[in-house]
NUSEVEX-743524 format. One record per residue: residue in one letter; x, y, z of N, C-alpha, C in turn. Coordinates in steps of 0.05 Angstrom, whole numbers, plus 5000, padded with zeros to 4 digits. Each point is the difference from the previous one (the first is absolute). Example, Ala and Ser with C-alpha at 12.3 -4.5 7.8 and 13.67 -1.06 7.14 Angstrom:
A526448865156498250245000501850245000
S499350214986501650245001498550225014
END
This chain:
Y254749735184502249894983500149705003
M501749874983500049705001503149934996
L500849805015502849914999500249714986
S501949964985500649734989503049974995
S501049775005502849964997500649774982
S502249984987501149794984502949925009
M500649785008502649945008501349784983
Y502650054991501349814982502549935013
P500249815020502349935013502349914983
S499449874978502349884984501150184981
I499650284999501150174982503050025007
P501849994979502949965008501250235015
D498950244998501250235012499550005031
G498549815010499549985029498050185011
K498550144982498050175010497249904994
V497950105013497449944997498750254990
T497949964985498350264990497550015016
I499550235011497450065015498450214985
R497649944990498650194986497650085018
I499650275004498050105014498150164983
R497449904996498150134983498150195016
V500150244995498150195013497750094982
A497749975009497550084984498450195017
G499550244990498350215014496949964994
S498450135016497150004996499250124972
D501850174990499450144972500849814978
G501049755005500649824979503050004991
L501550225009502750014993501649795014
M502149874985501549795012502950064995
D501749905018503050024995501049745015
T502649924989501249775009502950105007
L500749945025502650065010501649725000
I502550024989501549765000502650035016
Y500549835017502449995018501649744993
R502650044999501849764998501749985028
V499349785013501149975027502249774999
R502150075012502349794998499849825023
L500049734995499849805017502749845003
S501449984975502449854999502350124981
D502349935004502150114982499249884972
N501150154980499649904972501149734997
T498449824984500849754993500649974968
N501549804993500249954970497449914989
F498849805016497249914994499049895023
V497349965000498549845020497849834986
C500049765007498049814987498249885021
P497450055000498149875019499549714992
V499949815019499649734995497549915017
R498049884988497549935014500349715006
V499649925026499949725009497449965011
E498549804989497149965007499349705003
N498749945020499149715002497349954985
S499149745003497649924982497550135012
F500050105023497550145011500050314997
G502150104986500050284992501650165021
A500849915021501950145018502650074988
F501050245000502450074986501650205017
Q502850014989501750225012501750104975
I500250264999501750134982502950045011
L502049894985502550025009501550174977
E502050165008501550184981503049925001
F501250004978503049964999500950204980
G502750055002501350194982502950055005
T501150214990502650055005500550325004
G502250065014500350305006502950025010
R501050254992502950055006500350025031
G502149845009500549995029498249855017
A498249854987498349815015501649755008
T498949835018501549785010498049764998
T501149765001498549755001499349935028
G501250095020499549915028501249725006
E501949904982501149745005503050025003
G501050235004502850035003501849964977
L498950054974501449944977501250264986
D498950245006500950234986500950235021
N501949925018501050205021497650065018
D497949845002498050045018500049815024
T498450015019500049835022497449794996
V500349775012497749814999497650125012
G497749994989497650105012499550324995
Q501950124987499750294994497650044982
L498450195004497850094985500450314991
D499250064976500450284990497450155003
D499850165022497550155004499950204981
N502250114986499850194982498749904973
Y499849744996498549884980497449875009
C499150065023497449925013500049695003
E502449915012500049735007499449985031
Y498049895009499450005028499149725009
E501049915021499249755010497149975008
I498949784993497249955005499649805024
P497649945008499549835023500849704992
P500549855021500749724995498149844982
V500749804988498449824983497849885016
P497450004991497749925017499949695000
Y497949905013499649725000499649904970
T500749744995500149894974497149994984
D497950035017497449994986499350284990
I501650195002499750284991501850064977
F498850104979501950064976502050235009
D502349974988502250195004502049984977
A501250234993502150004981501850245008
R502649964998502050245006502649944990
W501850194999502849964992501649945025
A501549784998501649925024502650155000
V500950115024502450125004501149895026
S502549915002501249875023499650195025
K499549865024499950165025497650205002
T498149974981497550175001497549804995
N497650135005497649874995499349994969
G501450194985499250004973499250284994
I499750064973499250274991498149954975
L498750244994498349994975501250134977
R502150165004501550154979502749935003
D501449894978502849925000501450134978
I501750205007501750134980502949925002
F501349904978502449935001502150194986
P502649965003501850204987499850024972
E500650234989500050034971502249864989
G499549854976501749834987502750124996
V502149824997502650074996501249874974
T502150114989501149894975502449815007
T501250045022502449835007500049955030
P500849775008501049764985497649874988
P500449844977497649854991499049775014
G497749924994498949765015498750035026
Q499450245009498850045026497149944999
L499249845019497249955005499150075027
R497450105001498650045026497349894996
K498749935022497249894997498250135022
Y497650074990497850065015498549765010
V499449975025498849745009497150055012
C498149884985497250035011499249755011
I498850015025498849765012496950065003
F498549794994497050035004499049775013
Q497750035012498349755008497250074990
P498649794986497750054987497550035018
G500649925025497649985020498449744996
G497949975018498449754999500449855026
E498049815001499949845024502349835005
A500949985025502149855009499949714991
N502249884991500249724990498449954974
Q499250204987498749984974502450044979
T500749814987502250004982499650224977
S497650004991499550194975499950305009
N499050035024499850275010498750184978
H501150264997498750184980501650044975
Y500949774989501550004975497849964977
P500750114976502550114992500550285009
V502650065004500750295008501050144973
K498850224996500750154975501850225006
V502250034982502050225001500050144976
S499450265001499950164975501150275000
W500850104977501450264997499750094971
N500150254997500350114973502949974989
M500249894978502749944989501450264994
S498550204993501450254990501150155025
D499149915025501150135024502949905007
V500849804988502649885002501750084977
P502250165005501650104978501249794982
A499850054975501549844980503049995004
K501349794994502749995000501550234987
D499050114977501450204985498650285005
A498650015021498450265006501950245004
G502349945012502150215006498950175022
S501650235004499250195021497450144994
P498350085022500649965029499249765011
T498349834987498849775013501949765002
N501749974981501749745000502850074989
P501650155015502450114989502249784994
S499849765014502149804998499049784981
G497750004990499049774983499749785013
A498550025025499349785017497549854990
S499449785012497549864994499049885026
W497349944998498549905024498549754993
W500549775014498849744996498649945024
I497449904997498649895023500149714998
K500349865023500249725002499049895026
D499449745002498949875024502250025023
I499150015025501850025021501349745009
E498749764992500649755009502249864985
S500550084976502149874984501250244982
D501849914984501550204984498650094974
G497450035000498550064978499149774985
N500149745013499049754986496950015000
V498650145017497050025000499250224981
F501150245003499450224981502250185001
A500550134974502250224999499050164975
Y499650265004499250184979501450255001
N500850124977501050274999497650195003
M500250175018497750185010499350214978
N501750074982499650214980499149874974
T501449784992499449884974497849775002
G499949885023498149765003501249754991
E502349974991501249764991500849835024
G499749734996500749845022498449755000
A499649845024498749754997499049945028
S498249795003499249915025498949724997
D499849865023499049724999496950024999
P498649784998497150004996498350115023
T501550015024498550105024499650315000
V501450144980500050314999499250054972
T498050184998499250104972500450294999
K500550114975500450284997497950134980
T499350245004498350134979501250284997
I499850124977500750274995497650134987
D499050225012497750144989500550285000
T500150134977500750264997502350125016
G502249844999502550075016499949925030
K497949895009499949925027500949685002
F502049955014500949715002499149905025
T498749754999498849875024501049725002
L501349915022500749735007497949885018
S499049764995498049885015501349755012
I500650025026501849785011498249805015
G499849764989498349805012501649825018
R502750015000501849815015499950085031
T498649835016499650095028502550005017
S502349894989502550015015501450274995
C498950164981501150264995499150215019
K501950125016499450195021501250274994
G500750044975501350264994501350004973
F501250234995501650034975502350165003
V502050024983502150184999500350144974
I500850255001500550154976503150034998
M501249864980502850014996500750274986
Y501850175012500750254988502949984990
D500449944975502650014987500950314998
M501850085019500750285003501850104976
T501049824984501850064978499249854974
S500850074978499549874975502249794996
G502249995015502149824994500049725014
V497649875000499849745015501649814982
E500749795014502049804988498849844975
D497449965001498849864975499750204977
G500350265002500150174980497350064985
N497949915014497350064987498050055020
D497650054992497950105019497849775003
T500849754996498149795001500649865027
Y498049965018500149875024500749714995
I501949885013500749694999499449875025
A498249825001499349865024502149795005
T500649935024501849795009498449755000
K500349834980498449744997500849844975
I499449765002500149824974498050084981
N500750074976498350074979499049764981
S502049824994499149794982502249795001
I499249764993501749764995499249894971
S502049994982499349954974502349804990
P499149774989497349904999499049885026
N497449965004499049885023497549844989
P500349744999501849815013502950034988
V501849905018503050044994500949714991
N501649994979501349754991502749985010
H502050114986502949995008500950275011
S498750234992501050265012497650204997
A500250215016497950205000501450285005
V498850224990500750275005498350105022
V501150095021498650125023500250304999
N497950174997499950275000499050115025
F501650195012499150095027500850325002
G498750145016500550285005501250065026
V501550215000501450105027499450285000
S498650125022499450274999502350185013
S501649875018502250145011502449815005
R502550095003501949815002499949825023
S500049734995499449815021501449744996
H500449855020501049734999497649844995
V500049864976497949834989500849715000
R498149835011500249705000497649894987
I500449834980497749874987500449715003
E498049875015500349725008498149834985
V500749754996498049804989499249805022
I497549995004498749845023498349774989
D500449765008498549784990497349985015
E498449804991497349995011499949935030
L502449905013499949935026501250245017
G500550234987501050235013502950015004
R501649824985502750005004501550164980
L502150125008501750164982501649804981
V499550004974501549834983501750154978
G499750254999501950154981499950305006
V502150134988500250285002500550134973
V498250204992500250124976502050254999
A499850155022501750235003500550055029
D502250125005500750075029502250214999
G499250245001502050204999499050295001
E501750204997499150295001499150084971
F497750144998498850094976499350305001
A501050164979499150274998497150024990
P498750235003497350014992499649954970
G497849894993499349944969498949744995
Q499249954977498949744991502449814994
K500049765012502249814994498849744990
T501949874985499549734988502349825007
I499349755007502049805007499049744987
T501949874985499549744988500749785020
W498249835007500049805019500049714987
E502049845007500049724987498649795012
A498150065018498149815014501649785015
R502150085014501549825013500050035031
D500449805015499950025031502550105011
L500149985025502450135016502649834992
S499849764992502349844993500650014972
G498450154983500450024970498749774985
R498449855013498449814985497450114989
E499249894976497550094989497749945021
L498150195003497749955016498049834986
S498749825014497749844988497550144996
S498449884984497250114993498550055027
G498350235001498550065022499550295002
T498450065022499350285004501850115021
Y501250244995501850125018499050335004
T501250115021499650265005502650154999
L500050234985502150184999499550225021
R501850035019499750205022502150204999
M499250264995502150215000499950175027
I502350035012500450155027501750234994
A498950225006501850284997499250165025
G501849985018499450155027497649895011
S498050165007497449925012498049914981
I500850004973497949954980500449704990
T497749864995500049744990498049984977
S501049884980498249974975500149694993
I498049884994499849724993498649964971
E500949814987498849914974500149694996
K497849894992499949734996501549914973
M501149764998501449934978499849674998
V499649934975499849714994502649924984
I501149775009502349904984498849754986
L500349984974498849774984502249894981
K500949775009502049884981499049834979
END
């Protein structure tokens, strides 16, 4: 006889399929199929492949399931809690930096390879959770390039559409992947539809439903997946908004300009005008802003209300830990 097996760890029902093929000397054959439970049922599971430029890779899985926890003390769970019924198991510590590694980060643990979050809810609206992946590309110490670009890929159909309904997405949630170092200013993409944007250090490709991000930015050491657990987010749409200055129009500025900027979550936002000597000479905005795209008309005046003279200036936006800058010329 001969044995063979096929395992599908990402099947939503939490089971793997084992096939045993038996062949006799008389040529007769039969296949025995067993379904073995490894995990409680999930709404969905999506494998994500993280790979460095030398081909070393790790498969991470994320998804949702009824009664699951984040392990961050957010849903009646304790910090560091892992759901063994969903096959969340702590892995060994992160190796030395010259060795490739990728894992989901959970507080008070070494990390995990499978991260299942709670099933989405319908109320209250605006709830967000995030899966956090940290990776190190490997490479020689003190070599800034190391093994970049790092590629992150997944099948878009493995992530439920916003209108998929039960059982995969009962609350109409959405999942966005973005860089870990800013609020999506480097890259931010909807994992089901592929809509989004990135700066020139990150490229995307879509090939027969497989979405791949190629991250060349060497300061990027991970990504987060934003899980909007409900459809009732404040901005009322499914388009991710990065916290940054989008445009200054016109530029060069004569007597006034319209400053367009985005805010991804409710924040105190301050937009400053800095001259070529690094001095604060004006303030465009300073206050609390709800999520969304914003526009402010600025009269090109300094802190005393006088018109600014011709020259090159920097517009600096500060929102929490996020800073966005844009060059501007005033031409009288």
